N, CA and C atoms as a LAMMPS dump frame, in Angstrom:
ITEM: TIMESTEP
0
ITEM: NUMBER OF ATOMS
576
ITEM: BOX BOUNDS ff ff ff
-5.0000000000000000e+02 5.0000000000000000e+02
-5.0000000000000000e+02 5.0000000000000000e+02
-5.0000000000000000e+02 5.0000000000000000e+02
ITEM: ATOMS id mol type element x y z
1 1 1 N 0.858 -1.213 0.03
2 1 2 C -0.003 -0.002 -0.011
3 1 3 C 0.889 1.224 -0.004
4 2 1 N 0.668 2.135 -0.892
5 2 2 C 1.452 3.355 -1.032
6 2 3 C 0.823 4.394 -0.07
7 3 1 N 1.834 5.053 0.66
8 3 2 C 1.438 6.13 1.551
9 3 3 C 1.412 7.449 0.859
10 4 1 N 0.663 8.375 1.433
11 4 2 C 0.665 9.674 0.74
12 4 3 C 1.951 10.487 1.209
13 5 1 N 2.603 11.103 0.247
14 5 2 C 3.838 11.933 0.527
15 5 3 C 3.385 13.301 0.756
16 6 1 N 3.886 13.869 1.887
17 6 2 C 3.587 15.23 2.234
18 6 3 C 4.512 16.172 1.462
19 7 1 N 3.915 17.233 0.976
20 7 2 C 4.677 18.212 0.251
21 7 3 C 5.055 19.475 1.052
22 8 1 N 6.03 20.194 0.552
23 8 2 C 6.485 21.425 1.244
24 8 3 C 5.444 22.329 1.665
25 9 1 N 5.566 22.907 2.78
26 9 2 C 4.711 23.838 3.531
27 9 3 C 3.796 23.143 4.457
28 10 1 N 3.777 21.768 4.496
29 10 2 C 3.096 21.033 5.536
30 10 3 C 3.964 21.218 6.789
31 11 1 N 3.41 21.544 7.911
32 11 2 C 4.197 21.806 9.113
33 11 3 C 4.932 20.603 9.62
34 12 1 N 4.476 19.412 9.383
35 12 2 C 5.1 18.152 9.781
36 12 3 C 6.575 18.088 9.25
37 13 1 N 6.817 18.654 8.116
38 13 2 C 8.188 18.58 7.586
39 13 3 C 9.159 19.352 8.423
40 14 1 N 8.677 20.195 9.335
41 14 2 C 9.624 21.056 10.137
42 14 3 C 9.674 20.433 11.556
43 15 1 N 9.028 19.347 11.785
44 15 2 C 8.991 18.74 13.152
45 15 3 C 10.168 17.774 13.383
46 16 1 N 10.854 17.838 14.448
47 16 2 C 11.881 16.866 14.813
48 16 3 C 11.224 15.595 15.108
49 17 1 N 11.741 14.47 14.762
50 17 2 C 11.164 13.166 14.949
51 17 3 C 11.428 12.639 16.357
52 18 1 N 10.424 11.879 16.857
53 18 2 C 10.616 11.32 18.127
54 18 3 C 11.413 10.133 18.047
55 19 1 N 12.239 9.921 19.036
56 19 2 C 13.136 8.647 19.024
57 19 3 C 12.298 7.393 19.042
58 20 1 N 12.683 6.4 18.185
59 20 2 C 12.026 5.09 18.186
60 20 3 C 12.554 4.354 19.409
61 21 1 N 11.587 3.813 20.19
62 21 2 C 12.008 3.01 21.353
63 21 3 C 11.288 1.627 21.362
64 22 1 N 10.308 1.466 20.491
65 22 2 C 9.602 0.196 20.394
66 22 3 C 9.795 -0.366 18.985
67 23 1 N 10.521 -1.533 18.83
68 23 2 C 10.717 -2.089 17.568
69 23 3 C 9.829 -3.359 17.433
70 24 1 N 8.576 -3.129 17.007
71 24 2 C 7.581 -4.156 16.962
72 24 3 C 7.072 -4.369 15.568
73 25 1 N 6.032 -5.245 15.423
74 25 2 C 5.466 -5.502 14.071
75 25 3 C 4.903 -4.233 13.461
76 26 1 N 4.332 -3.347 14.259
77 26 2 C 3.793 -2.159 13.731
78 26 3 C 4.898 -1.268 13.048
79 27 1 N 5.984 -1.166 13.707
80 27 2 C 7.147 -0.415 13.208
81 27 3 C 7.633 -1.035 11.826
82 28 1 N 7.76 -2.353 11.869
83 28 2 C 8.296 -3.073 10.695
84 28 3 C 7.247 -2.9 9.592
85 29 1 N 5.935 -2.909 9.859
86 29 2 C 4.897 -2.728 8.8
87 29 3 C 5.036 -1.271 8.233
88 30 1 N 5.227 -0.306 9.116
89 30 2 C 5.329 1.065 8.652
90 30 3 C 6.617 1.198 7.787
91 31 1 N 7.72 0.644 8.171
92 31 2 C 8.985 0.694 7.371
93 31 3 C 8.739 -0.045 6.007
94 32 1 N 8.047 -1.087 6.06
95 32 2 C 7.785 -1.761 4.706
96 32 3 C 6.927 -0.915 3.794
97 33 1 N 5.877 -0.196 4.381
98 33 2 C 5.101 0.663 3.594
99 33 3 C 5.916 1.85 3.099
100 34 1 N 6.832 2.3 3.937
101 34 2 C 7.698 3.459 3.491
102 34 3 C 8.626 3.002 2.326
103 35 1 N 9.182 1.84 2.4
104 35 2 C 10.004 1.377 1.298
105 35 3 C 9.197 1.252 0.023
106 36 1 N 7.961 0.596 0.121
107 36 2 C 7.086 0.478 -1.018
108 36 3 C 6.775 1.933 -1.683
109 37 1 N 6.478 2.792 -0.748
110 37 2 C 6.159 4.182 -1.242
111 37 3 C 7.302 4.865 -1.885
112 38 1 N 8.537 4.699 -1.319
113 38 2 C 9.751 5.241 -1.88
114 38 3 C 9.979 4.639 -3.261
115 39 1 N 9.893 3.238 -3.393
116 39 2 C 10.016 2.674 -4.683
117 39 3 C 9.045 3.178 -5.726
118 40 1 N 7.698 3.179 -5.299
119 40 2 C 6.672 3.621 -6.21
120 40 3 C 6.886 5.012 -6.754
121 41 1 N 7.489 5.898 -5.882
122 41 2 C 7.696 7.256 -6.179
123 41 3 C 9.023 7.476 -6.862
124 42 1 N 9.755 6.369 -7.099
125 42 2 C 11.065 6.381 -7.752
126 42 3 C 12.08 7.246 -7.005
127 43 1 N 11.987 7.208 -5.64
128 43 2 C 12.924 7.844 -4.793
129 43 3 C 13.979 6.954 -4.35
130 44 1 N 15.044 7.531 -3.67
131 44 2 C 16.133 6.687 -3.147
132 44 3 C 16.224 6.814 -1.648
133 45 1 N 15.312 7.675 -1.115
134 45 2 C 15.225 7.868 0.352
135 45 3 C 13.896 8.366 0.759
136 46 1 N 13.392 8.12 1.948
137 46 2 C 12.143 8.636 2.309
138 46 3 C 12.17 8.716 3.954
139 47 1 N 11.763 9.889 4.46
140 47 2 C 11.754 10.007 5.904
141 47 3 C 10.334 10.011 6.404
142 48 1 N 10.218 9.582 7.693
143 48 2 C 8.805 9.501 8.258
144 48 3 C 8.107 10.749 8.227
145 49 1 N 8.707 11.992 8.34
146 49 2 C 7.995 13.209 8.186
147 49 3 C 7.32 13.357 6.857
148 50 1 N 8.012 12.748 5.811
149 50 2 C 7.456 12.846 4.484
150 50 3 C 6.186 12.117 4.306
151 51 1 N 5.767 11.185 5.202
152 51 2 C 4.529 10.556 5.123
153 51 3 C 3.695 10.93 6.379
154 52 1 N 3.94 12.098 6.92
155 52 2 C 3.122 12.648 7.947
156 52 3 C 3.319 12.185 9.437
157 53 1 N 4.515 11.563 9.676
158 53 2 C 4.826 10.998 10.906
159 53 3 C 6.146 11.62 11.509
160 54 1 N 6.099 12.23 12.669
161 54 2 C 7.34 12.809 13.219
162 54 3 C 8.067 11.775 14.054
163 55 1 N 8.776 10.926 13.363
164 55 2 C 9.591 9.841 13.928
165 55 3 C 10.957 9.902 13.44
166 56 1 N 11.919 9.315 14.246
167 56 2 C 13.344 9.187 13.797
168 56 3 C 13.438 7.893 12.969
169 57 1 N 12.868 7.898 11.763
170 57 2 C 12.777 6.729 10.925
171 57 3 C 12.904 7.133 9.516
172 58 1 N 13.738 6.476 8.757
173 58 2 C 13.832 6.746 7.301
174 58 3 C 14.216 5.431 6.605
175 59 1 N 14.081 5.506 5.332
176 59 2 C 14.468 4.353 4.473
177 59 3 C 15.37 4.851 3.311
178 60 1 N 16.25 3.937 2.826
179 60 2 C 17.145 4.309 1.81
180 60 3 C 17.432 3.037 0.972
181 61 1 N 17.463 3.31 -0.414
182 61 2 C 17.758 2.227 -1.265
183 61 3 C 18.366 2.764 -2.599
184 62 1 N 19.699 2.422 -2.727
185 62 2 C 20.478 2.949 -3.902
186 62 3 C 20.887 1.912 -4.866
187 63 1 N 20.194 0.709 -4.791
188 63 2 C 20.517 -0.411 -5.651
189 63 3 C 20.39 -0.162 -7.165
190 64 1 N 19.492 0.846 -7.451
191 64 2 C 19.221 1.112 -8.848
192 64 3 C 20.151 2.279 -9.367
193 65 1 N 21.003 2.789 -8.546
194 65 2 C 21.874 3.93 -8.846
195 65 3 C 23.271 3.378 -9.295
196 66 1 N 24.026 4.236 -9.995
197 66 2 C 25.402 3.898 -10.262
198 66 3 C 26.205 3.691 -8.937
199 67 1 N 26.876 2.6 -8.822
200 67 2 C 27.482 2.245 -7.513
201 67 3 C 28.867 2.863 -7.592
202 68 1 N 28.936 4.239 -7.349
203 68 2 C 30.238 4.922 -7.374
204 68 3 C 30.528 5.493 -5.98
205 69 1 N 30.085 4.726 -4.948
206 69 2 C 30.345 5.03 -3.563
207 69 3 C 30.898 3.829 -2.829
208 70 1 N 31.474 4.092 -1.731
209 70 2 C 32.042 3.049 -0.874
210 70 3 C 31.306 2.981 0.435
211 71 1 N 31.306 1.767 1.061
212 71 2 C 30.662 1.651 2.355
213 71 3 C 31.384 0.525 3.118
214 72 1 N 31.306 0.669 4.433
215 72 2 C 31.632 -0.371 5.428
216 72 3 C 30.661 -0.492 6.46
217 73 1 N 29.863 -1.64 6.469
218 73 2 C 28.796 -1.819 7.459
219 73 3 C 29.18 -2.745 8.457
220 74 1 N 29.283 -2.305 9.722
221 74 2 C 29.609 -3.217 10.872
222 74 3 C 30.909 -3.834 10.607
223 75 1 N 31.965 -3.126 10.04
224 75 2 C 33.277 -3.632 9.807
225 75 3 C 33.466 -4.493 8.588
226 76 1 N 32.423 -4.674 7.826
227 76 2 C 32.54 -5.488 6.58
228 76 3 C 31.976 -4.779 5.379
229 77 1 N 32.148 -5.323 4.154
230 77 2 C 31.572 -4.656 3.004
231 77 3 C 30.602 -5.706 2.3
232 78 1 N 29.463 -5.816 2.891
233 78 2 C 28.525 -6.856 2.259
234 78 3 C 27.922 -6.236 0.978
235 79 1 N 27.495 -7.146 -0.02
236 79 2 C 26.858 -6.595 -1.156
237 79 3 C 25.646 -5.765 -0.755
238 80 1 N 25.363 -4.748 -1.648
239 80 2 C 24.153 -3.979 -1.381
240 80 3 C 22.882 -4.655 -1.22
241 81 1 N 22.708 -5.759 -1.951
242 81 2 C 21.437 -6.52 -1.898
243 81 3 C 21.27 -7.1 -0.592
244 82 1 N 22.275 -7.246 0.292
245 82 2 C 22.116 -7.883 1.606
246 82 3 C 21.626 -6.931 2.598
247 83 1 N 21.78 -5.586 2.416
248 83 2 C 21.378 -4.593 3.436
249 83 3 C 20.456 -3.514 2.852
250 84 1 N 20.18 -3.553 1.587
251 84 2 C 19.229 -2.591 1.099
252 84 3 C 17.991 -3.27 0.52
253 85 1 N 16.824 -2.581 0.682
254 85 2 C 16.594 -1.324 1.237
255 85 3 C 16.952 -1.285 2.745
256 86 1 N 17.495 -0.109 3.115
257 86 2 C 17.832 0.071 4.571
258 86 3 C 16.728 0.731 5.296
259 87 1 N 16.457 0.23 6.467
260 87 2 C 15.599 0.969 7.415
261 87 3 C 16.511 1.532 8.54
262 88 1 N 16.443 2.813 8.69
263 88 2 C 17.362 3.555 9.596
264 88 3 C 16.522 4.25 10.681
265 89 1 N 16.748 3.771 11.908
266 89 2 C 16.036 4.387 12.947
267 89 3 C 17.095 5.062 13.947
268 90 1 N 16.764 6.277 14.47
269 90 2 C 17.516 6.971 15.417
270 90 3 C 18.966 7.176 14.948
271 91 1 N 19.156 7.74 13.724
272 91 2 C 20.58 7.857 13.173
273 91 3 C 21.334 8.993 13.923
274 92 1 N 22.578 8.687 14.222
275 92 2 C 23.536 9.626 14.76
276 92 3 C 24.739 9.724 13.808
277 93 1 N 24.879 10.838 13.185
278 93 2 C 25.898 11.083 12.16
279 93 3 C 27.099 11.85 12.705
280 94 1 N 28.254 11.337 12.402
281 94 2 C 29.517 12.087 12.692
282 94 3 C 30.251 12.255 11.373
283 95 1 N 30.943 13.363 11.289
284 95 2 C 31.689 13.659 10.008
285 95 3 C 33.157 13.752 10.347
286 96 1 N 33.928 12.968 9.582
287 96 2 C 35.396 13.077 9.838
288 96 3 C 35.942 14.454 9.523
289 97 1 N 36.848 14.98 10.384
290 97 2 C 37.319 16.285 10.144
291 97 3 C 38.107 16.561 8.91
292 98 1 N 38.624 15.499 8.328
293 98 2 C 39.43 15.629 7.099
294 98 3 C 38.593 15.375 5.806
295 99 1 N 37.259 15.2 5.843
296 99 2 C 36.55 14.88 4.686
297 99 3 C 36.282 16.153 3.903
298 100 1 N 36.276 15.968 2.57
299 100 2 C 35.958 17.09 1.627
300 100 3 C 34.466 17.339 1.565
301 101 1 N 34.131 18.557 1.145
302 101 2 C 32.697 18.834 0.892
303 101 3 C 32.516 19.009 -0.561
304 102 1 N 31.396 18.547 -1.12
305 102 2 C 31.101 18.577 -2.528
306 102 3 C 29.644 19.161 -2.736
307 103 1 N 29.537 19.85 -3.932
308 103 2 C 28.291 20.4 -4.375
309 103 3 C 27.673 19.265 -5.323
310 104 1 N 26.44 19.015 -5.091
311 104 2 C 25.663 18.074 -5.952
312 104 3 C 24.24 18.501 -6.04
313 105 1 N 23.631 18.328 -7.195
314 105 2 C 22.195 18.576 -7.238
315 105 3 C 21.373 17.544 -6.474
316 106 1 N 20.45 17.986 -5.755
317 106 2 C 19.537 17.122 -5.012
318 106 3 C 18.077 17.499 -5.376
319 107 1 N 17.262 16.441 -5.117
320 107 2 C 15.814 16.536 -5.3
321 107 3 C 15.218 16.017 -4.062
322 108 1 N 13.919 16.071 -3.977
323 108 2 C 13.249 15.519 -2.78
324 108 3 C 11.745 15.189 -3.099
325 109 1 N 11.303 14.043 -2.623
326 109 2 C 9.942 13.618 -2.95
327 109 3 C 8.917 14.656 -2.384
328 110 1 N 9.318 15.442 -1.389
329 110 2 C 8.329 16.428 -0.936
330 110 3 C 8.323 17.764 -1.641
331 111 1 N 9.216 17.851 -2.685
332 111 2 C 9.401 18.961 -3.579
333 111 3 C 9.404 18.492 -5.001
334 112 1 N 8.246 18.023 -5.476
335 112 2 C 8.2 17.434 -6.896
336 112 3 C 8.721 18.406 -7.863
337 113 1 N 9.648 17.876 -8.744
338 113 2 C 10.188 18.628 -9.893
339 113 3 C 11.086 19.84 -9.479
340 114 1 N 11.467 19.9 -8.214
341 114 2 C 12.261 21.049 -7.75
342 114 3 C 13.593 20.415 -7.318
343 115 1 N 14.7 20.912 -7.921
344 115 2 C 16.043 20.469 -7.661
345 115 3 C 17.041 21.653 -7.443
346 116 1 N 18.031 21.425 -6.729
347 116 2 C 19.034 22.488 -6.524
348 116 3 C 20.355 21.895 -5.909
349 117 1 N 21.425 22.718 -6.094
350 117 2 C 22.715 22.273 -5.609
351 117 3 C 22.852 22.425 -4.065
352 118 1 N 23.38 21.439 -3.442
353 118 2 C 23.611 21.459 -1.98
354 118 3 C 24.979 20.982 -1.767
355 119 1 N 25.63 21.687 -0.778
356 119 2 C 26.984 21.349 -0.312
357 119 3 C 26.869 20.416 0.837
358 120 1 N 27.52 19.301 0.772
359 120 2 C 27.533 18.372 1.916
360 120 3 C 28.937 17.664 2.04
361 121 1 N 29.256 17.262 3.271
362 121 2 C 30.442 16.409 3.456
363 121 3 C 30.381 15.16 2.637
364 122 1 N 31.537 14.698 2.1
365 122 2 C 31.607 13.524 1.3
366 122 3 C 31.457 12.235 2.117
367 123 1 N 32.059 12.201 3.32
368 123 2 C 32.084 10.944 4.037
369 123 3 C 31.439 11.175 5.397
370 124 1 N 30.743 10.097 5.871
371 124 2 C 30.089 10.165 7.217
372 124 3 C 30.198 8.727 7.847
373 125 1 N 30.06 8.751 9.184
374 125 2 C 29.794 7.604 9.95
375 125 3 C 28.467 7.752 10.563
376 126 1 N 27.603 6.768 10.34
377 126 2 C 26.209 6.845 10.93
378 126 3 C 26.02 5.617 11.782
379 127 1 N 25.673 5.854 13.043
380 127 2 C 25.22 4.826 13.949
381 127 3 C 23.723 4.844 13.976
382 128 1 N 23.06 3.653 13.885
383 128 2 C 21.6 3.654 13.807
384 128 3 C 21.149 2.19 14.239
385 129 1 N 19.829 2.09 14.352
386 129 2 C 19.162 0.848 14.525
387 129 3 C 18.297 0.433 13.379
388 130 1 N 18.249 -0.827 13.142
389 130 2 C 17.326 -1.288 12.01
390 130 3 C 15.933 -1.509 12.583
391 131 1 N 15.062 -2.086 11.735
392 131 2 C 13.634 -2.217 12.22
393 131 3 C 13.472 -3.205 13.332
394 132 1 N 14.53 -4.017 13.567
395 132 2 C 14.44 -4.945 14.708
396 132 3 C 15.129 -4.32 15.983
397 133 1 N 15.682 -3.097 15.909
398 133 2 C 16.29 -2.567 17.026
399 133 3 C 17.777 -2.822 17.14
400 134 1 N 18.327 -3.594 16.199
401 134 2 C 19.772 -4.011 16.176
402 134 3 C 20.578 -2.776 15.777
403 135 1 N 21.637 -2.539 16.576
404 135 2 C 22.543 -1.41 16.242
405 135 3 C 23.479 -1.684 15.168
406 136 1 N 23.826 -0.658 14.389
407 136 2 C 24.78 -0.801 13.265
408 136 3 C 25.609 0.41 13.206
409 137 1 N 26.735 0.299 12.556
410 137 2 C 27.608 1.424 12.216
411 137 3 C 27.954 1.3 10.747
412 138 1 N 27.685 2.468 10.02
413 138 2 C 27.96 2.402 8.573
414 138 3 C 28.831 3.628 8.299
415 139 1 N 30.009 3.37 7.569
416 139 2 C 30.849 4.354 7.171
417 139 3 C 30.698 4.417 5.585
418 140 1 N 30.322 5.523 5.02
419 140 2 C 30.073 5.637 3.645
420 140 3 C 30.505 6.999 3.08
421 141 1 N 30.494 7.085 1.775
422 141 2 C 30.708 8.349 1.105
423 141 3 C 29.816 8.537 -0.078
424 142 1 N 30.089 9.634 -0.802
425 142 2 C 29.476 9.958 -2.094
426 142 3 C 28.004 9.891 -1.96
427 143 1 N 27.228 9.197 -2.854
428 143 2 C 25.743 9.328 -2.96
429 143 3 C 25.076 8.68 -1.78
430 144 1 N 25.657 7.589 -1.237
431 144 2 C 25.137 6.959 -0.079
432 144 3 C 25.16 7.88 1.16
433 145 1 N 26.287 8.516 1.317
434 145 2 C 26.51 9.504 2.394
435 145 3 C 25.529 10.688 2.211
436 146 1 N 25.4 11.208 1.043
437 146 2 C 24.563 12.377 0.75
438 146 3 C 23.086 11.952 0.992
439 147 1 N 22.658 10.849 0.585
440 147 2 C 21.284 10.366 0.771
441 147 3 C 20.935 10.233 2.261
442 148 1 N 21.824 9.655 3.054
443 148 2 C 21.549 9.478 4.452
444 148 3 C 21.531 10.826 5.154
445 149 1 N 22.48 11.739 4.769
446 149 2 C 22.422 13.025 5.379
447 149 3 C 21.122 13.775 5.109
448 150 1 N 20.661 13.702 3.808
449 150 2 C 19.393 14.364 3.374
450 150 3 C 18.256 13.818 4.236
451 151 1 N 18.117 12.517 4.376
452 151 2 C 17.078 11.932 5.198
453 151 3 C 17.169 12.194 6.66
454 152 1 N 18.384 12.137 7.172
455 152 2 C 18.577 12.478 8.584
456 152 3 C 18.243 13.916 8.826
457 153 1 N 18.44 14.854 7.924
458 153 2 C 18.031 16.232 7.984
459 153 3 C 16.496 16.318 8.168
460 154 1 N 15.79 15.559 7.329
461 154 2 C 14.327 15.449 7.465
462 154 3 C 13.873 15.118 8.89
463 155 1 N 14.574 14.167 9.491
464 155 2 C 14.155 13.626 10.766
465 155 3 C 14.423 14.683 11.89
466 156 1 N 15.213 15.754 11.576
467 156 2 C 15.369 16.865 12.44
468 156 3 C 14.707 18.181 11.997
469 157 1 N 13.813 18.011 11.039
470 157 2 C 13.063 19.257 10.651
471 157 3 C 13.77 20.149 9.672
472 158 1 N 14.864 19.603 9.154
473 158 2 C 15.703 20.482 8.174
474 158 3 C 15.465 19.992 6.768
475 159 1 N 15.318 20.877 5.83
476 159 2 C 14.998 20.562 4.439
477 159 3 C 16.195 20.867 3.622
478 160 1 N 16.287 20.305 2.512
479 160 2 C 17.439 20.512 1.541
480 160 3 C 17.46 21.923 1.088
481 161 1 N 16.349 22.686 0.977
482 161 2 C 16.411 23.996 0.61
483 161 3 C 17.044 24.919 1.66
484 162 1 N 17.097 24.441 2.925
485 162 2 C 17.721 25.212 3.982
486 162 3 C 19.251 25.176 3.846
487 163 1 N 19.812 24.176 3.138
488 163 2 C 21.266 23.942 2.906
489 163 3 C 21.75 24.609 1.629
490 164 1 N 20.891 25.254 0.895
491 164 2 C 21.283 25.803 -0.375
492 164 3 C 21.879 27.231 -0.166
493 165 1 N 22.748 27.63 -1.013
494 165 2 C 23.174 29.082 -0.992
495 165 3 C 22.069 30.007 -1.343
496 166 1 N 22.172 31.209 -1.035
497 166 2 C 21.038 32.16 -1.39
498 166 3 C 20.886 32.237 -2.909
499 167 1 N 21.917 32.173 -3.633
500 167 2 C 21.824 32.213 -5.118
501 167 3 C 21.033 31.044 -5.705
502 168 1 N 21.392 29.795 -5.165
503 168 2 C 20.617 28.595 -5.63
504 168 3 C 19.189 28.646 -5.217
505 169 1 N 19.03 28.968 -3.963
506 169 2 C 17.641 29.144 -3.46
507 169 3 C 16.836 30.129 -4.228
508 170 1 N 17.424 31.261 -4.499
509 170 2 C 16.78 32.24 -5.285
510 170 3 C 16.329 31.846 -6.637
511 171 1 N 17.039 30.933 -7.247
512 171 2 C 16.819 30.474 -8.631
513 171 3 C 15.534 29.54 -8.661
514 172 1 N 15.221 28.98 -7.519
515 172 2 C 14.066 28.006 -7.472
516 172 3 C 13.016 28.561 -6.558
517 173 1 N 13.16 29.815 -6.115
518 173 2 C 12.207 30.322 -5.079
519 173 3 C 10.821 30.474 -5.614
520 174 1 N 10.643 30.78 -6.859
521 174 2 C 9.219 30.902 -7.382
522 174 3 C 8.541 29.571 -7.406
523 175 1 N 9.319 28.447 -7.735
524 175 2 C 8.685 27.089 -7.744
525 175 3 C 8.367 26.669 -6.348
526 176 1 N 9.251 27.05 -5.344
527 176 2 C 8.94 26.758 -4.011
528 176 3 C 7.742 27.417 -3.452
529 177 1 N 7.583 28.758 -3.785
530 177 2 C 6.377 29.443 -3.391
531 177 3 C 5.139 28.923 -3.96
532 178 1 N 5.149 28.479 -5.188
533 178 2 C 4.041 27.958 -5.897
534 178 3 C 3.593 26.595 -5.234
535 179 1 N 4.638 25.777 -4.889
536 179 2 C 4.377 24.548 -4.197
537 179 3 C 3.782 24.802 -2.85
538 180 1 N 4.26 25.783 -2.114
539 180 2 C 3.745 26.071 -0.797
540 180 3 C 2.243 26.545 -0.861
541 181 1 N 1.915 27.301 -1.897
542 181 2 C 0.486 27.737 -2.01
543 181 3 C -0.344 26.537 -2.398
544 182 1 N 0.146 25.666 -3.267
545 182 2 C -0.614 24.457 -3.707
546 182 3 C -0.859 23.61 -2.467
547 183 1 N 0.158 23.397 -1.621
548 183 2 C -0.012 22.538 -0.404
549 183 3 C -0.987 23.121 0.543
550 184 1 N -0.975 24.483 0.719
551 184 2 C -1.885 25.158 1.507
552 184 3 C -3.307 25.07 1.042
553 185 1 N -3.477 25.183 -0.254
554 185 2 C -4.848 25.028 -0.843
555 185 3 C -5.36 23.61 -0.675
556 186 1 N -4.475 22.632 -0.859
557 186 2 C -4.948 21.313 -0.632
558 186 3 C -5.284 20.983 0.77
559 187 1 N -4.63 21.563 1.746
560 187 2 C -4.995 21.32 3.139
561 187 3 C -6.293 21.986 3.416
562 188 1 N -6.545 23.169 2.874
563 188 2 C -7.811 23.807 3.081
564 188 3 C -9.045 23.001 2.494
565 189 1 N -8.823 22.384 1.327
566 189 2 C -9.797 21.512 0.732
567 189 3 C -10.137 20.304 1.558
568 190 1 N -9.067 19.79 2.256
569 190 2 C -9.295 18.57 3.105
570 190 3 C -9.854 18.772 4.38
571 191 1 N -9.955 20.031 4.885
572 191 2 C -10.463 20.346 6.242
573 191 3 C -11.939 20.095 6.262
574 192 1 N -12.496 19.517 7.404
575 192 2 C -13.888 19.167 7.453
576 192 3 C -14.786 20.462 7.461
């Protein structure tokens, strides 16, 4: 079952997610629905806020992308098919002090057809729990690092447009304002 994706200007996108403390069948069912929704929407990541839930939970799947990134998961390098799609709960990201920062164009399922350049660190270490509550440590770079940072930002109420330079943001500001008005109008129509 596909979940409805929340678009920009919905207040839930600015809410910090609540820490996941119960890893039960309900959480696993939600994670499964999020993965299905992410795939149906042709996305590579989806945060709980994007489906209207303020939780520290996101999903990531880069198996259909060019594999030009590196990873070490729990001290090993398993094939992507063994751990993707990833369910990430309660992520804690650290950035090595010597990592480079890169500019890359990003998009977001909550901002249909809106893209812009974002500067992010190339490499991260993320500690997280999976849908069963098992703790993991992932060291990664490039697109995998960027995707996890993007989704972790969502979990803390930060959007990719917040990370853009004024010039980049200015170039898409008209589209962002139009989306905000469209989201507001849809919310008004849905009110009882």
